[in-house]
PDB file of N, CA, C and O in Angstrom:
ATOM      1  N   MET A   1       1.029  -1.146  -0.012  1.00  0.00           N
ATOM      2  CA  MET A   1      -0.056  -0.273  -0.173  1.00  0.00           C
ATOM      3  C   MET A   1       0.480   1.161  -0.159  1.00  0.00           C
ATOM      4  O   MET A   1       1.710   1.105  -0.140  1.00  0.00           O
ATOM      5  N   GLY A   2       0.182   2.016  -0.160  1.00  0.00           N
ATOM      6  CA  GLY A   2       1.536   3.485  -0.628  1.00  0.00           C
ATOM      7  C   GLY A   2       0.164   4.725  -0.680  1.00  0.00           C
ATOM      8  O   GLY A   2      -0.969   4.270  -0.835  1.00  0.00           O
ATOM      9  N   ILE A   3       0.331   6.183  -0.552  1.00  0.00           N
ATOM     10  CA  ILE A   3      -0.233   7.189  -1.036  1.00  0.00           C
ATOM     11  C   ILE A   3       0.352   7.575  -2.176  1.00  0.00           C
ATOM     12  O   ILE A   3       1.539   7.573  -2.501  1.00  0.00           O
ATOM     13  N   VAL A   4      -0.924   8.012  -2.929  1.00  0.00           N
ATOM     14  CA  VAL A   4      -0.015   8.979  -4.447  1.00  0.00           C
ATOM     15  C   VAL A   4      -1.012   9.962  -4.496  1.00  0.00           C
ATOM     16  O   VAL A   4      -2.224   9.766  -4.398  1.00  0.00           O
ATOM     17  N   TYR A   5      -0.310  11.264  -4.686  1.00  0.00           N
ATOM     18  CA  TYR A   5      -0.311  12.447  -4.685  1.00  0.00           C
ATOM     19  C   TYR A   5      -0.801  13.013  -6.603  1.00  0.00           C
ATOM     20  O   TYR A   5       0.048  13.190  -7.477  1.00  0.00           O
ATOM     21  N   GLN A   6      -1.862  13.132  -6.746  1.00  0.00           N
ATOM     22  CA  GLN A   6      -2.126  13.946  -7.799  1.00  0.00           C
ATOM     23  C   GLN A   6      -2.934  15.281  -8.104  1.00  0.00           C
ATOM     24  O   GLN A   6      -4.116  15.341  -7.765  1.00  0.00           O
ATOM     25  N   THR A   7      -2.418  16.178  -8.634  1.00  0.00           N
ATOM     26  CA  THR A   7      -2.370  17.449  -8.834  1.00  0.00           C
ATOM     27  C   THR A   7      -3.383  17.354 -10.037  1.00  0.00           C
ATOM     28  O   THR A   7      -3.297  16.499 -10.918  1.00  0.00           O
ATOM     29  N   ASP A   8      -4.588  18.567  -9.956  1.00  0.00           N
ATOM     30  CA  ASP A   8      -5.407  19.175 -10.686  1.00  0.00           C
ATOM     31  C   ASP A   8      -4.713  20.506 -11.401  1.00  0.00           C
ATOM     32  O   ASP A   8      -4.425  21.610 -10.938  1.00  0.00           O
ATOM     33  N   LYS A   9      -4.545  19.842 -12.931  1.00  0.00           N
ATOM     34  CA  LYS A   9      -3.531  21.442 -13.478  1.00  0.00           C
ATOM     35  C   LYS A   9      -4.611  22.381 -13.286  1.00  0.00           C
ATOM     36  O   LYS A   9      -4.262  23.421 -12.727  1.00  0.00           O
ATOM     37  N   ARG A  10      -6.039  22.276 -13.653  1.00  0.00           N
ATOM     38  CA  ARG A  10      -6.577  23.392 -14.121  1.00  0.00           C
ATOM     39  C   ARG A  10      -7.159  24.334 -12.715  1.00  0.00           C
ATOM     40  O   ARG A  10      -7.450  25.529 -12.655  1.00  0.00           O
ATOM     41  N   SER A  11      -7.192  23.176 -11.566  1.00  0.00           N
ATOM     42  CA  SER A  11      -7.820  23.959 -10.366  1.00  0.00           C
ATOM     43  C   SER A  11      -6.887  24.111  -9.303  1.00  0.00           C
ATOM     44  O   SER A  11      -7.094  24.837  -8.330  1.00  0.00           O
ATOM     45  N   GLY A  12      -5.578  23.243  -9.531  1.00  0.00           N
ATOM     46  CA  GLY A  12      -4.165  23.734  -8.653  1.00  0.00           C
ATOM     47  C   GLY A  12      -4.511  22.597  -7.236  1.00  0.00           C
ATOM     48  O   GLY A  12      -3.621  22.247  -6.461  1.00  0.00           O
ATOM     49  N   ILE A  13      -5.921  22.156  -7.121  1.00  0.00           N
ATOM     50  CA  ILE A  13      -5.904  21.198  -5.958  1.00  0.00           C
ATOM     51  C   ILE A  13      -5.261  20.032  -6.341  1.00  0.00           C
ATOM     52  O   ILE A  13      -5.228  19.590  -7.489  1.00  0.00           O
ATOM     53  N   THR A  14      -4.598  19.397  -5.062  1.00  0.00           N
ATOM     54  CA  THR A  14      -3.933  18.576  -5.366  1.00  0.00           C
ATOM     55  C   THR A  14      -4.583  17.346  -4.182  1.00  0.00           C
ATOM     56  O   THR A  14      -5.029  17.785  -3.122  1.00  0.00           O
ATOM     57  N   HIS A  15      -4.596  16.132  -4.386  1.00  0.00           N
ATOM     58  CA  HIS A  15      -6.132  14.791  -3.938  1.00  0.00           C
ATOM     59  C   HIS A  15      -4.858  13.827  -3.710  1.00  0.00           C
ATOM     60  O   HIS A  15      -3.961  13.682  -4.541  1.00  0.00           O
ATOM     61  N   ALA A  16      -4.924  13.136  -2.348  1.00  0.00           N
ATOM     62  CA  ALA A  16      -4.044  12.157  -2.040  1.00  0.00           C
ATOM     63  C   ALA A  16      -4.945  10.789  -2.228  1.00  0.00           C
ATOM     64  O   ALA A  16      -6.130  10.926  -2.534  1.00  0.00           O
ATOM     65  N   TYR A  17      -4.544   9.832  -2.096  1.00  0.00           N
ATOM     66  CA  TYR A  17      -5.341   8.754  -2.888  1.00  0.00           C
ATOM     67  C   TYR A  17      -4.793   7.478  -1.877  1.00  0.00           C
ATOM     68  O   TYR A  17      -3.754   7.921  -1.388  1.00  0.00           O
ATOM     69  N   GLU A  18      -5.005   6.196  -1.383  1.00  0.00           N
ATOM     70  CA  GLU A  18      -4.481   5.194  -1.096  1.00  0.00           C
ATOM     71  C   GLU A  18      -4.496   4.106  -2.147  1.00  0.00           C
ATOM     72  O   GLU A  18      -5.533   3.533  -2.479  1.00  0.00           O
ATOM     73  N   SER A  19      -3.124   3.803  -2.734  1.00  0.00           N
ATOM     74  CA  SER A  19      -3.101   2.642  -3.666  1.00  0.00           C
ATOM     75  C   SER A  19      -3.027   1.423  -3.172  1.00  0.00           C
ATOM     76  O   SER A  19      -2.360   1.418  -2.138  1.00  0.00           O
ATOM     77  N   HIS A  20      -3.488   0.233  -3.519  1.00  0.00           N
ATOM     78  CA  HIS A  20      -3.265  -1.078  -3.147  1.00  0.00           C
ATOM     79  C   HIS A  20      -3.246  -2.157  -4.288  1.00  0.00           C
ATOM     80  O   HIS A  20      -4.190  -2.519  -4.990  1.00  0.00           O
ATOM     81  N   ALA A  21      -1.856  -2.612  -4.303  1.00  0.00           N
ATOM     82  CA  ALA A  21      -1.768  -3.053  -5.494  1.00  0.00           C
ATOM     83  C   ALA A  21      -1.850  -4.713  -5.763  1.00  0.00           C
ATOM     84  O   ALA A  21      -1.090  -5.295  -4.989  1.00  0.00           O
ATOM     85  N   TYR A  22      -2.563  -5.608  -6.644  1.00  0.00           N
ATOM     86  CA  TYR A  22      -3.010  -6.645  -6.499  1.00  0.00           C
ATOM     87  C   TYR A  22      -2.602  -7.564  -7.503  1.00  0.00           C
ATOM     88  O   TYR A  22      -2.313  -6.776  -8.404  1.00  0.00           O
ATOM     89  N   TRP A  23      -2.400  -8.608  -7.921  1.00  0.00           N
ATOM     90  CA  TRP A  23      -2.120  -9.709  -9.499  1.00  0.00           C
ATOM     91  C   TRP A  23      -3.448 -10.031  -9.882  1.00  0.00           C
ATOM     92  O   TRP A  23      -4.312 -10.409  -9.091  1.00  0.00           O
ATOM     93  N   GLU A  24      -3.645  -9.835 -11.460  1.00  0.00           N
ATOM     94  CA  GLU A  24      -5.056 -10.339 -11.536  1.00  0.00           C
ATOM     95  C   GLU A  24      -4.436 -11.449 -12.622  1.00  0.00           C
ATOM     96  O   GLU A  24      -3.689 -11.283 -13.587  1.00  0.00           O
ATOM     97  N   LYS A  25      -5.225 -12.981 -11.911  1.00  0.00           N
ATOM     98  CA  LYS A  25      -4.713 -14.040 -12.236  1.00  0.00           C
ATOM     99  C   LYS A  25      -5.111 -14.261 -13.950  1.00  0.00           C
ATOM    100  O   LYS A  25      -4.255 -14.528 -14.794  1.00  0.00           O
ATOM    101  N   LYS A  26      -6.731 -14.071 -14.283  1.00  0.00           N
ATOM    102  CA  LYS A  26      -6.852 -14.006 -15.426  1.00  0.00           C
ATOM    103  C   LYS A  26      -6.422 -13.654 -16.804  1.00  0.00           C
ATOM    104  O   LYS A  26      -6.393 -14.266 -17.871  1.00  0.00           O
ATOM    105  N   LYS A  27      -5.908 -11.765 -16.192  1.00  0.00           N
ATOM    106  CA  LYS A  27      -5.552 -11.008 -17.464  1.00  0.00           C
ATOM    107  C   LYS A  27      -4.106 -11.443 -17.276  1.00  0.00           C
ATOM    108  O   LYS A  27      -3.555 -11.416 -18.376  1.00  0.00           O
ATOM    109  N   LYS A  28      -3.117 -11.909 -16.131  1.00  0.00           N
ATOM    110  CA  LYS A  28      -1.824 -12.107 -15.815  1.00  0.00           C
ATOM    111  C   LYS A  28      -1.452 -10.816 -15.964  1.00  0.00           C
ATOM    112  O   LYS A  28      -1.155 -10.583 -17.136  1.00  0.00           O
ATOM    113  N   LYS A  29      -1.348  -9.873 -15.237  1.00  0.00           N
ATOM    114  CA  LYS A  29      -1.167  -8.775 -15.118  1.00  0.00           C
ATOM    115  C   LYS A  29      -1.258  -8.086 -13.257  1.00  0.00           C
ATOM    116  O   LYS A  29      -1.855  -8.627 -12.326  1.00  0.00           O
ATOM    117  N   SER A  30      -0.509  -6.861 -13.214  1.00  0.00           N
ATOM    118  CA  SER A  30      -0.762  -6.460 -12.282  1.00  0.00           C
ATOM    119  C   SER A  30      -1.703  -5.264 -12.483  1.00  0.00           C
ATOM    120  O   SER A  30      -1.781  -4.638 -13.541  1.00  0.00           O
ATOM    121  N   SER A  31      -2.606  -4.932 -11.068  1.00  0.00           N
ATOM    122  CA  SER A  31      -3.606  -4.235 -10.798  1.00  0.00           C
ATOM    123  C   SER A  31      -3.456  -2.909  -9.976  1.00  0.00           C
ATOM    124  O   SER A  31      -2.309  -2.782  -9.549  1.00  0.00           O
ATOM    125  N   ALA A  32      -4.212  -1.996  -9.676  1.00  0.00           N
ATOM    126  CA  ALA A  32      -4.595  -1.529  -8.397  1.00  0.00           C
ATOM    127  C   ALA A  32      -5.889  -0.667  -8.090  1.00  0.00           C
ATOM    128  O   ALA A  32      -6.403   0.164  -8.839  1.00  0.00           O
ATOM    129  N   HIS A  33      -6.331  -1.074  -6.731  1.00  0.00           N
ATOM    130  CA  HIS A  33      -7.287  -0.490  -6.323  1.00  0.00           C
ATOM    131  C   HIS A  33      -6.551   0.602  -5.738  1.00  0.00           C
ATOM    132  O   HIS A  33      -5.490   0.594  -5.113  1.00  0.00           O
ATOM    133  N   ILE A  34      -7.649   1.940  -6.201  1.00  0.00           N
ATOM    134  CA  ILE A  34      -7.143   3.614  -5.691  1.00  0.00           C
ATOM    135  C   ILE A  34      -8.807   4.066  -4.800  1.00  0.00           C
ATOM    136  O   ILE A  34      -9.998   4.075  -5.112  1.00  0.00           O
ATOM    137  N   THR A  35      -8.136   4.332  -3.802  1.00  0.00           N
ATOM    138  CA  THR A  35      -9.524   5.212  -3.099  1.00  0.00           C
ATOM    139  C   THR A  35      -8.829   6.332  -2.533  1.00  0.00           C
ATOM    140  O   THR A  35      -7.723   6.455  -2.008  1.00  0.00           O
ATOM    141  N   LEU A  36     -10.037   7.330  -2.847  1.00  0.00           N
ATOM    142  CA  LEU A  36      -9.889   8.708  -2.216  1.00  0.00           C
ATOM    143  C   LEU A  36      -9.284   8.882  -1.141  1.00  0.00           C
ATOM    144  O   LEU A  36      -9.150   7.742  -0.695  1.00  0.00           O
ATOM    145  N   ILE A  37      -8.775   9.677  -0.350  1.00  0.00           N
ATOM    146  CA  ILE A  37      -8.543   9.678   1.071  1.00  0.00           C
ATOM    147  C   ILE A  37      -8.892  11.243   1.498  1.00  0.00           C
ATOM    148  O   ILE A  37      -9.465  11.327   2.585  1.00  0.00           O
ATOM    149  N   GLY A  38      -8.695  12.206   0.971  1.00  0.00           N
ATOM    150  CA  GLY A  38      -8.695  13.851   0.809  1.00  0.00           C
ATOM    151  C   GLY A  38      -7.516  14.904  -0.379  1.00  0.00           C
ATOM    152  O   GLY A  38      -6.567  14.779  -1.154  1.00  0.00           O
ATOM    153  N   ARG A  39      -8.391  15.859   0.182  1.00  0.00           N
ATOM    154  CA  ARG A  39      -7.624  17.053  -0.289  1.00  0.00           C
ATOM    155  C   ARG A  39      -6.232  17.469   0.570  1.00  0.00           C
ATOM    156  O   ARG A  39      -6.171  17.784   1.759  1.00  0.00           O
ATOM    157  N   VAL A  40      -5.177  17.374  -0.370  1.00  0.00           N
ATOM    158  CA  VAL A  40      -3.701  17.975   0.716  1.00  0.00           C
ATOM    159  C   VAL A  40      -4.286  19.824   0.536  1.00  0.00           C
ATOM    160  O   VAL A  40      -4.874  20.432  -0.358  1.00  0.00           O
ATOM    161  N   ASP A  41      -3.752  20.199   1.873  1.00  0.00           N
ATOM    162  CA  ASP A  41      -3.689  21.713   2.235  1.00  0.00           C
ATOM    163  C   ASP A  41      -2.559  21.876   1.347  1.00  0.00           C
ATOM    164  O   ASP A  41      -1.712  21.032   1.054  1.00  0.00           O
ATOM    165  N   LYS A  42      -2.690  23.456   0.836  1.00  0.00           N
ATOM    166  CA  LYS A  42      -1.467  23.890   0.269  1.00  0.00           C
ATOM    167  C   LYS A  42      -0.714  24.478   1.146  1.00  0.00           C
ATOM    168  O   LYS A  42       0.432  24.293   0.734  1.00  0.00           O
ATOM    169  N   GLU A  43      -0.658  25.237   2.372  1.00  0.00           N
ATOM    170  CA  GLU A  43       0.207  25.281   3.140  1.00  0.00           C
ATOM    171  C   GLU A  43       0.675  24.904   4.588  1.00  0.00           C
ATOM    172  O   GLU A  43       1.465  25.531   5.293  1.00  0.00           O
ATOM    173  N   THR A  44      -0.182  23.400   4.958  1.00  0.00           N
ATOM    174  CA  THR A  44       0.706  22.730   6.290  1.00  0.00           C
ATOM    175  C   THR A  44       0.779  21.796   5.345  1.00  0.00           C
ATOM    176  O   THR A  44       1.803  21.152   5.571  1.00  0.00           O
ATOM    177  N   GLY A  45       0.134  21.310   4.240  1.00  0.00           N
ATOM    178  CA  GLY A  45       0.669  19.850   3.577  1.00  0.00           C
ATOM    179  C   GLY A  45       0.228  18.811   4.465  1.00  0.00           C
ATOM    180  O   GLY A  45       1.020  17.905   4.721  1.00  0.00           O
ATOM    181  N   GLU A  46      -1.071  18.810   5.037  1.00  0.00           N
ATOM    182  CA  GLU A  46      -1.789  17.963   5.433  1.00  0.00           C
ATOM    183  C   GLU A  46      -3.194  17.510   4.621  1.00  0.00           C
ATOM    184  O   GLU A  46      -3.982  18.270   4.059  1.00  0.00           O
ATOM    185  N   ILE A  47      -3.270  16.083   4.724  1.00  0.00           N
ATOM    186  CA  ILE A  47      -4.300  15.959   4.259  1.00  0.00           C
ATOM    187  C   ILE A  47      -5.861  15.552   4.742  1.00  0.00           C
ATOM    188  O   ILE A  47      -6.244  14.591   5.410  1.00  0.00           O
ATOM    189  N   VAL A  48      -6.584  16.627   4.158  1.00  0.00           N
ATOM    190  CA  VAL A  48      -7.786  17.089   4.799  1.00  0.00           C
ATOM    191  C   VAL A  48      -9.123  15.908   4.386  1.00  0.00           C
ATOM    192  O   VAL A  48      -9.657  15.916   3.277  1.00  0.00           O
ATOM    193  N   PRO A  49      -9.446  15.098   5.312  1.00  0.00           N
ATOM    194  CA  PRO A  49     -10.373  14.090   4.767  1.00  0.00           C
ATOM    195  C   PRO A  49     -11.493  14.779   3.914  1.00  0.00           C
ATOM    196  O   PRO A  49     -11.804  15.968   3.984  1.00  0.00           O
ATOM    197  N   THR A  50     -12.134  13.675   2.968  1.00  0.00           N
ATOM    198  CA  THR A  50     -13.555  14.243   2.331  1.00  0.00           C
ATOM    199  C   THR A  50     -14.392  13.078   2.094  1.00  0.00           C
ATOM    200  O   THR A  50     -13.976  11.958   2.388  1.00  0.00           O
ATOM    201  N   ASP A  51     -15.587  13.267   1.563  1.00  0.00           N
ATOM    202  CA  ASP A  51     -16.503  12.472   1.863  1.00  0.00           C
ATOM    203  C   ASP A  51     -16.534  11.318   0.783  1.00  0.00           C
ATOM    204  O   ASP A  51     -17.482  10.536   0.718  1.00  0.00           O
ATOM    205  N   GLY A  52     -15.166  11.241  -0.272  1.00  0.00           N
ATOM    206  CA  GLY A  52     -15.348  11.096  -1.319  1.00  0.00           C
ATOM    207  C   GLY A  52     -15.509  10.960  -2.689  1.00  0.00           C
ATOM    208  O   GLY A  52     -15.234  10.055  -3.477  1.00  0.00           O
ATOM    209  N   ARG A  53     -16.099  12.242  -2.820  1.00  0.00           N
ATOM    210  CA  ARG A  53     -16.873  12.584  -3.832  1.00  0.00           C
ATOM    211  C   ARG A  53     -16.014  14.425  -4.164  1.00  0.00           C
ATOM    212  O   ARG A  53     -16.299  15.403  -4.855  1.00  0.00           O
ATOM    213  N   GLY A  54     -14.964  14.071  -3.256  1.00  0.00           N
ATOM    214  CA  GLY A  54     -14.259  15.578  -3.336  1.00  0.00           C
ATOM    215  C   GLY A  54     -14.627  16.851  -2.160  1.00  0.00           C
ATOM    216  O   GLY A  54     -13.995  17.885  -1.942  1.00  0.00           O
ATOM    217  N   ARG A  55     -15.734  16.404  -1.594  1.00  0.00           N
ATOM    218  CA  ARG A  55     -16.119  17.164  -0.708  1.00  0.00           C
ATOM    219  C   ARG A  55     -15.732  17.326   0.870  1.00  0.00           C
ATOM    220  O   ARG A  55     -15.741  16.350   1.620  1.00  0.00           O
ATOM    221  N   LYS A  56     -15.383  18.682   1.326  1.00  0.00           N
ATOM    222  CA  LYS A  56     -14.846  18.260   2.687  1.00  0.00           C
ATOM    223  C   LYS A  56     -16.186  17.360   3.493  1.00  0.00           C
ATOM    224  O   LYS A  56     -17.268  16.937   3.087  1.00  0.00           O
ATOM    225  N   ARG A  57     -15.500  17.331   4.784  1.00  0.00           N
ATOM    226  CA  ARG A  57     -16.445  16.566   5.787  1.00  0.00           C
ATOM    227  C   ARG A  57     -17.338  17.632   6.444  1.00  0.00           C
ATOM    228  O   ARG A  57     -16.693  18.645   6.715  1.00  0.00           O
ATOM    229  N   ARG A  58     -18.640  17.692   6.777  1.00  0.00           N
ATOM    230  CA  ARG A  58     -18.800  18.607   7.730  1.00  0.00           C
ATOM    231  C   ARG A  58     -18.562  18.319   9.318  1.00  0.00           C
ATOM    232  O   ARG A  58     -18.353  17.158   9.672  1.00  0.00           O
ATOM    233  N   ARG A  59     -18.589  19.178  10.096  1.00  0.00           N
ATOM    234  CA  ARG A  59     -18.717  19.172  11.646  1.00  0.00           C
ATOM    235  C   ARG A  59     -19.289  18.062  12.044  1.00  0.00           C
ATOM    236  O   ARG A  59     -18.797  17.144  12.700  1.00  0.00           O
ATOM    237  N   ASN A  60     -20.798  18.232  11.442  1.00  0.00           N
ATOM    238  CA  ASN A  60     -21.897  17.492  12.423  1.00  0.00           C
ATOM    239  C   ASN A  60     -22.092  15.667  11.713  1.00  0.00           C
ATOM    240  O   ASN A  60     -22.897  14.792  12.029  1.00  0.00           O
ATOM    241  N   ASP A  61     -21.139  15.666  10.835  1.00  0.00           N
ATOM    242  CA  ASP A  61     -21.457  14.131   9.306  1.00  0.00           C
ATOM    243  C   ASP A  61     -20.760  13.034  10.818  1.00  0.00           C
ATOM    244  O   ASP A  61     -19.826  13.244  11.592  1.00  0.00           O
ATOM    245  N   PRO A  62     -21.560  12.094  10.721  1.00  0.00           N
ATOM    246  CA  PRO A  62     -21.318  10.842  11.456  1.00  0.00           C
ATOM    247  C   PRO A  62     -20.302  10.094  10.464  1.00  0.00           C
ATOM    248  O   PRO A  62     -20.892   9.793   9.427  1.00  0.00           O
ATOM    249  N   GLU A  63     -18.837   9.667  10.465  1.00  0.00           N
ATOM    250  CA  GLU A  63     -18.550   8.758   9.847  1.00  0.00           C
ATOM    251  C   GLU A  63     -18.663   7.128   9.490  1.00  0.00           C
ATOM    252  O   GLU A  63     -18.009   6.653   8.562  1.00  0.00           O
TER     253      GLU A  63
END
């Protein structure tokens, strides 16, 4: 597992994804499951969790 950072050139927003590599037996090649973790704050470099659709979580939302 690892963390992958991807920057949108149009908006300048960087998103953090968790990547998990696995082997596909039928296709005989490697592949990866990628899950959105959140946005990366430009000033602090911290990952701000999102709800999976690129939106910030509200304070009163249950996880």
